[in-house]
C-alpha positions in Angstrom: -67.5 12.3 35.0 -69.4 14.8 37.1 -67.6 17.8 38.5 -66.3 17.6 42.0 -68.3 19.6 44.5 -66.4 22.8 45.1 -65.4 23.5 48.7 -63.9 26.9 48.3 -65.0 30.1 46.6 -62.9 33.2 45.7 -64.7 36.4 46.6 -63.2 39.2 44.5 -63.1 42.9 45.4 -61.2 46.0 44.0 -60.9 44.1 40.7 -59.1 46.1 38.0 -60.8 45.8 34.6 -59.6 48.2 31.9 -62.3 49.7 29.7 -60.6 48.7 26.5 -60.6 45.0 27.7 -64.3 44.8 28.5 -66.1 42.5 26.1 -62.8 41.4 24.6 -62.4 38.0 26.3 -63.2 36.1 23.2 -61.9 38.5 20.5 -58.9 37.2 18.6 -56.6 39.9 17.3 -54.0 39.8 14.5 -50.7 41.5 15.2 -48.1 42.4 12.6 -45.3 44.9 11.9 -46.0 47.7 9.4 -44.4 46.9 6.0 -43.2 50.4 5.6 -39.4 50.0 6.1 -39.3 53.5 7.7 -42.0 52.7 10.2 -41.7 50.8 13.5 -45.4 50.5 14.3 -46.8 47.1 15.4 -50.4 47.0 14.4 -53.2 45.1 16.1 -56.5 44.4 14.2 -59.4 42.3 15.2 -59.4 39.1 13.2 -63.2 39.2 12.7 -62.8 42.6 10.9 -60.5 41.2 8.3 -62.4 39.8 5.4 -61.2 38.5 2.0 -61.3 42.1 0.7 -59.6 44.3 3.3 -58.0 47.7 3.8 -55.9 48.3 6.9 -54.2 51.6 7.5 -51.1 51.9 9.7 -52.1 54.4 12.5 -48.5 55.8 12.6 -47.4 56.3 9.0 -50.6 55.8 7.0 -49.2 52.8 5.0 -52.1 51.0 3.4 -52.4 47.2 3.6 -54.9 46.2 0.9 -56.1 42.8 -0.4 -54.6 42.1 -3.8 -51.7 44.6 -3.3 -48.1 43.9 -2.7 -45.0 45.7 -1.4 -41.7 45.6 -3.3 -38.4 45.2 -1.5 -35.9 44.9 -4.4 -35.6 44.2 -8.1 -33.6 41.1 -9.2 -32.0 39.4 -12.1 -31.6 35.6 -12.1 -28.3 34.9 -13.9 -27.0 31.8 -15.7 -23.3 32.0 -14.5 -22.3 29.1 -16.8 -22.1 31.6 -19.6 -19.4 34.3 -19.9 -20.6 36.9 -19.5 -23.6 35.6 -17.4 -26.9 35.7 -19.2 -30.2 36.8 -17.7 -32.7 34.0 -17.3 -35.4 36.2 -15.9 -35.8 39.5 -14.0 -38.5 40.9 -11.8 -39.3 42.4 -8.4 -39.2 40.7 -5.0 -42.6 41.4 -3.4 -44.6 40.3 -0.5 -48.4 40.0 -1.1 -50.4 41.7 1.6 -52.9 38.8 1.7 -50.1 36.4 2.5 -48.6 38.8 5.1 -51.8 39.3 7.0 -52.7 35.6 6.8 -49.5 34.5 8.5 -49.7 37.2 11.2 -49.6 35.9 14.8 -52.8 35.8 16.7 -53.3 37.5 20.1 -56.0 38.0 22.8 -56.6 40.1 25.8 -56.4 38.5 29.2 -59.5 39.5 31.2 -57.6 39.4 34.5 -54.3 41.2 33.9 -55.7 43.3 31.0 -52.7 42.7 28.8 -52.6 41.5 25.2 -50.7 38.2 24.8 -50.1 35.6 22.1 -53.0 33.2 21.7 -50.9 30.2 22.6 -50.5 31.6 26.2 -54.2 30.8 26.8 -55.4 27.3 27.5 -57.9 25.8 25.0 -61.6 26.0 25.8 -63.7 24.5 23.0 -67.0 26.0 24.3 -65.7 29.6 23.9 -65.9 31.6 20.7 -62.2 32.1 20.6 -61.6 28.4 21.6 -59.4 29.8 24.4 -59.8 30.6 28.1 -60.6 34.2 29.0 -57.6 34.4 31.4 -54.0 33.7 30.4 -52.1 30.7 31.8 -50.2 32.8 34.3 -53.3 34.4 35.8 -55.1 31.1 35.8 -52.2 29.5 37.7 -52.2 32.2 40.3 -56.0 32.0 40.7 -55.9 28.2 41.1 -53.1 28.4 43.7 -55.3 30.7 45.7 -58.5 28.7 45.3 -56.9 25.3 45.9 -54.6 26.6 48.6 -51.8 24.9 46.8 -49.0 27.3 46.0 -49.7 31.0 46.7 -48.2 34.0 45.1 -45.7 34.5 47.9 -44.4 31.0 47.4 -43.9 31.6 43.7 -42.1 34.8 44.6 -39.9 33.0 47.1 -39.0 30.3 44.6 -38.2 33.0 42.0 -35.9 34.7 44.5 -34.1 31.5 45.4 -33.5 30.9 41.6 -32.3 34.5 41.3 -29.8 33.8 44.1 -28.3 30.9 42.4 -28.2 32.7 39.0 -26.5 35.7 40.7 -23.8 33.4 42.0 -23.3 31.3 38.9 -23.1 34.3 36.5 -23.9 33.7 32.9 -25.1 36.0 30.2 -28.3 36.9 28.4 -29.5 33.9 26.5 -30.4 33.9 22.8 -33.1 31.3 23.0 -33.7 31.2 19.2 -30.0 30.4 18.6 -30.2 27.5 21.1 -33.4 26.2 19.5 -31.9 26.3 16.0 -28.7 24.5 17.2 -30.7 21.6 18.4 -33.1 21.7 15.4 -36.0 22.3 17.8 -35.6 18.8 19.1 -35.3 17.7 22.7 -31.7 16.5 23.2 -32.7 13.6 25.5 -35.8 12.1 23.9 -35.8 13.7 20.4 -39.3 15.1 20.7 -40.1 17.6 18.0 -40.7 21.0 19.8 -41.5 23.1 16.8 -45.2 22.9 17.2 -45.5 23.3 21.0 -47.7 26.2 22.1 -45.4 27.8 24.6 -41.7 28.3 25.3 -42.4 26.6 28.7 -42.7 23.4 26.7 -39.2 23.7 25.4 -37.1 24.9 28.4 -33.4 25.6 28.2 -31.6 23.5 30.7 -28.5 24.4 32.8 -26.3 21.6 31.4 -24.3 22.0 34.6 -26.8 22.7 37.4 -27.2 26.2 38.8 -27.4 24.7 42.3 -23.7 23.9 41.8 -23.2 27.6 40.7 -22.4 26.8 37.1 -23.5 29.5 34.6 -26.0 29.2 31.8 -25.0 30.7 28.4 -26.2 30.5 24.8 -23.3 28.3 24.1 -23.7 25.7 26.9 -27.5 25.5 27.2 -29.3 22.3 26.5 -32.7 22.1 24.8 -35.0 19.7 26.5 -38.7 19.1 26.5 -40.7 19.9 29.6 -40.8 16.2 30.8 -37.1 15.6 30.3 -36.3 19.0 31.9 -38.3 18.0 35.0 -36.5 14.7 35.2 -33.1 16.3 34.8 -33.8 19.2 37.2 -30.8 19.7 39.6 -29.0 16.5 38.4 -25.4 16.4 37.3 -25.2 15.3 33.6 -23.4 12.0 34.5 -26.4 11.1 36.7 -28.9 11.6 34.0 -27.4 11.0 30.5 -25.9 7.8 29.0 -22.2 7.7 28.0 -23.0 8.3 24.3 -25.3 11.1 25.2 -22.6 12.8 27.3 -20.3 12.7 24.3 -22.9 14.3 22.1 -23.7 16.8 24.8 -20.0 17.8 25.0 -20.0 18.4 21.2 -23.2 20.5 21.3 -22.4 22.6 24.4 -18.6 22.9 24.3 -18.5 21.6 27.9 -15.5 19.2 28.3 -16.5 15.6 28.3 -14.4 15.0 31.5 -16.5 17.7 33.3 -19.8 16.3 32.1 -18.9 12.7 33.1 -17.4 13.7 36.5 -19.1 13.6 39.9 -21.2 16.6 40.9 -19.1 19.5 42.1 -19.3 23.2 42.5 -18.0 25.8 40.1 -14.5 26.7 41.3 -14.9 30.2 39.9 -17.9 30.8 42.0 -16.2 29.5 45.1 -13.3 31.9 44.4 -15.8 34.8 44.2 -17.3 33.8 47.6 -13.9 34.4 49.2 -14.5 38.1 48.8 -16.1 39.5 52.0 -17.9 42.3 50.1 -19.5 39.8 47.8 -20.6 37.5 50.7 -21.9 40.4 52.8 -23.9 41.7 49.8 -25.3 38.2 49.2 -26.3 37.8 52.8 -28.0 41.2 52.9 -29.8 40.7 49.5 -31.2 37.3 50.3 -31.6 37.6 54.1 -35.4 36.7 53.8 -34.3 33.3 52.5 -31.7 32.4 55.1 -32.7 28.7 55.0 -31.7 28.5 51.4 -28.4 30.3 52.2 -27.8 27.8 55.0 -28.5 24.9 52.6 -26.0 26.3 50.1 -23.4 26.9 52.8 -23.7 23.4 54.2 -23.5 21.8 50.8 -20.4 23.7 50.0 -18.9 22.8 53.4 -19.7 19.1 53.1 -18.7 18.7 49.4 -15.9 21.3 49.0 -14.7 21.9 52.6 -15.4 25.7 52.0 -17.4 27.9 54.4 -18.3 31.2 52.8 -19.9 32.3 56.1 -16.4 32.7 57.4 -15.8 35.3 54.8 -18.5 37.6 56.1 -17.7 40.5 58.4 -21.3 41.0 59.5 -23.0 37.6 59.8 -24.6 37.0 63.2 -23.5 34.1 65.4 -27.1 32.9 65.5 -27.1 32.3 61.8 -23.9 30.3 62.1 -25.3 28.3 65.0 -28.4 27.6 63.0 -26.3 26.4 60.0 -24.1 24.2 62.2 -27.1 22.6 63.8 -28.3 21.3 60.4 -24.8 20.5 59.0 -25.1 16.8 60.0 -28.2 16.3 58.0 -28.0 14.1 54.9 -26.5 16.0 52.1 -28.7 16.6 49.0 -27.7 17.2 45.4 -29.7 20.4 44.9 -33.0 18.7 44.2 -34.6 20.3 47.2 -34.2 23.6 45.3 -36.7 24.7 42.7 -36.0 23.8 39.1 -33.3 25.8 37.5 
């Protein structure tokens, strides 16, 4: 199929291009930790400079990685404990071969736009290039395309991120140990069972707010659900009982620790968050911090008022009457379930 005739062109000026990135758009780099247990250096080496016979020196401590060599981490004895006293079946040293260590090292590449080194799987495939990857990372490409196609500009991304931040601030939660969640679900999508071990990016295995953030419920390592990107898009903003089957809700309760009665109930707001919004200092801080996103604040206020009969605007000592009037003017509009808010 022929390419569509372009109708826009991005004229660049004041472009930042670091000297150490010039000419590196197709250079694949191996990255690995120094095997010296006393050294914290993370070493980057061009992949095309590593042959079958290699010597790589750590720039920090001088540790030498050399083909054919190995590093010992402990000595061992394999015991037959059926005997008393146990007899030694074999003994030896636990070692890591340098060839194996370098071979398994993750691959990286520089982005020619943001000048940063990133894992290779954060660059889209491009079979015609030497590295078989695009010159720009996915993030830079997405921003560029949003400008060129006039689809979703950076300010809109920033606004969406701030809206998500508002809901996360109100819902609470803790820092998430993603790896622990992946392991709990066996790297499988809870909904469709898709194997997520081989996906190229964490964006393809998102952690879902089991109870939606738009209803001010927190996300924790314990209660997160692992979904594939497609299922996460379908679930976005929905209460569990509106997305999962009854057997799935039972399994979800076991996996997350969220009571089955709560998962299977109708959508409702987190009572702890509502209690927090009765504090005038919290409300005033919220209004001040997210004043640029007053429409989202109004949506939240109106949802709470319609569904819970609670008006956190009344707990502010500083809110203007014009904001209250604007909120009241839209109060009669059809209530939504949070799906007008960006994916959580």
